[in-house]
C-alpha beads as a LAMMPS data file, in Angstrom:
LAMMPS data file: protein, C-alpha beads

81 atoms
80 bonds

1 atom types
1 bond types

-500.0 500.0 xlo xhi
-500.0 500.0 ylo yhi
-500.0 500.0 zlo zhi

Masses

1 110.0

Atoms # bond

1 1 1 384.636 -215.132 309.983
2 1 1 381.701 -215.447 312.323
3 1 1 382.187 -216.288 315.985
4 1 1 381.316 -219.957 316.614
5 1 1 379.485 -219.362 319.918
6 1 1 378.040 -215.818 319.950
7 1 1 375.228 -216.616 322.385
8 1 1 377.409 -218.125 325.077
9 1 1 379.945 -215.354 324.654
10 1 1 377.244 -212.746 325.266
11 1 1 375.969 -214.699 328.260
12 1 1 379.431 -214.755 329.855
13 1 1 379.962 -211.047 329.160
14 1 1 376.583 -210.088 330.613
15 1 1 377.129 -212.321 333.637
16 1 1 380.540 -210.779 334.272
17 1 1 379.155 -207.242 334.030
18 1 1 376.264 -208.101 336.332
19 1 1 378.631 -209.693 338.837
20 1 1 380.855 -206.602 338.824
21 1 1 377.827 -204.337 339.338
22 1 1 376.603 -206.417 342.270
23 1 1 380.127 -206.285 343.713
24 1 1 380.079 -202.483 343.605
25 1 1 376.750 -202.455 345.441
26 1 1 378.103 -204.937 347.982
27 1 1 381.170 -202.769 348.535
28 1 1 378.985 -199.724 349.117
29 1 1 376.875 -201.653 351.590
30 1 1 379.960 -202.894 353.416
31 1 1 381.345 -199.352 353.624
32 1 1 378.158 -197.713 354.864
33 1 1 375.818 -200.366 356.225
34 1 1 377.752 -202.689 358.512
35 1 1 380.551 -202.478 361.038
36 1 1 383.140 -204.741 362.592
37 1 1 384.159 -208.087 361.207
38 1 1 381.188 -208.234 358.850
39 1 1 382.422 -205.077 357.148
40 1 1 385.849 -206.529 356.401
41 1 1 384.380 -209.821 355.184
42 1 1 381.925 -208.086 352.875
43 1 1 384.672 -205.832 351.510
44 1 1 386.841 -208.846 350.688
45 1 1 383.891 -210.651 349.109
46 1 1 383.106 -207.571 347.023
47 1 1 386.707 -207.305 345.827
48 1 1 386.814 -210.950 344.806
49 1 1 383.419 -210.747 343.086
50 1 1 384.473 -207.641 341.177
51 1 1 387.740 -209.220 340.039
52 1 1 386.030 -212.408 338.896
53 1 1 383.277 -210.467 337.132
54 1 1 385.846 -208.326 335.372
55 1 1 387.808 -211.405 334.299
56 1 1 384.667 -213.111 333.034
57 1 1 383.588 -210.055 331.048
58 1 1 387.064 -209.517 329.618
59 1 1 387.533 -213.137 328.561
60 1 1 384.001 -213.652 327.243
61 1 1 385.094 -213.166 323.646
62 1 1 387.586 -216.019 323.858
63 1 1 385.128 -218.879 323.475
64 1 1 386.291 -220.137 320.108
65 1 1 387.523 -223.399 321.591
66 1 1 385.399 -225.739 323.641
67 1 1 387.901 -225.963 326.503
68 1 1 387.940 -222.176 326.932
69 1 1 384.140 -222.136 326.917
70 1 1 384.021 -224.826 329.594
71 1 1 386.639 -223.012 331.699
72 1 1 384.650 -219.767 331.635
73 1 1 381.495 -221.679 332.489
74 1 1 383.281 -223.271 335.441
75 1 1 384.441 -219.842 336.599
76 1 1 380.882 -218.553 336.467
77 1 1 379.536 -221.576 338.333
78 1 1 382.177 -221.359 341.058
79 1 1 381.585 -217.654 341.624
80 1 1 377.800 -217.845 341.609
81 1 1 377.498 -221.249 343.306

Bonds

1 1 1 2
2 1 2 3
3 1 3 4
4 1 4 5
5 1 5 6
6 1 6 7
7 1 7 8
8 1 8 9
9 1 9 10
10 1 10 11
11 1 11 12
12 1 12 13
13 1 13 14
14 1 14 15
15 1 15 16
16 1 16 17
17 1 17 18
18 1 18 19
19 1 19 20
20 1 20 21
21 1 21 22
22 1 22 23
23 1 23 24
24 1 24 25
25 1 25 26
26 1 26 27
27 1 27 28
28 1 28 29
29 1 29 30
30 1 30 31
31 1 31 32
32 1 32 33
33 1 33 34
34 1 34 35
35 1 35 36
36 1 36 37
37 1 37 38
38 1 38 39
39 1 39 40
40 1 40 41
41 1 41 42
42 1 42 43
43 1 43 44
44 1 44 45
45 1 45 46
46 1 46 47
47 1 47 48
48 1 48 49
49 1 49 50
50 1 50 51
51 1 51 52
52 1 52 53
53 1 53 54
54 1 54 55
55 1 55 56
56 1 56 57
57 1 57 58
58 1 58 59
59 1 59 60
60 1 60 61
61 1 61 62
62 1 62 63
63 1 63 64
64 1 64 65
65 1 65 66
66 1 66 67
67 1 67 68
68 1 68 69
69 1 69 70
70 1 70 71
71 1 71 72
72 1 72 73
73 1 73 74
74 1 74 75
75 1 75 76
76 1 76 77
77 1 77 78
78 1 78 79
79 1 79 80
80 1 80 81
């Protein structure tokens, strides 16, 4: 049985992987490029971005139902927006 939404599933997976990669770069910048309160804020932002990217990439294959597709789209919009 073919997946009903292969394009959107790939988009969510790629977006999640890209978000996780940007989070790793942000964590490296926060560890080596800034100090003080900015460092702690960037580290927290990087951790949240990585967790949301990982969740988006892991759940990208579960877009068989429209509600799940909309929920993953909302997650992507909230994280990016």
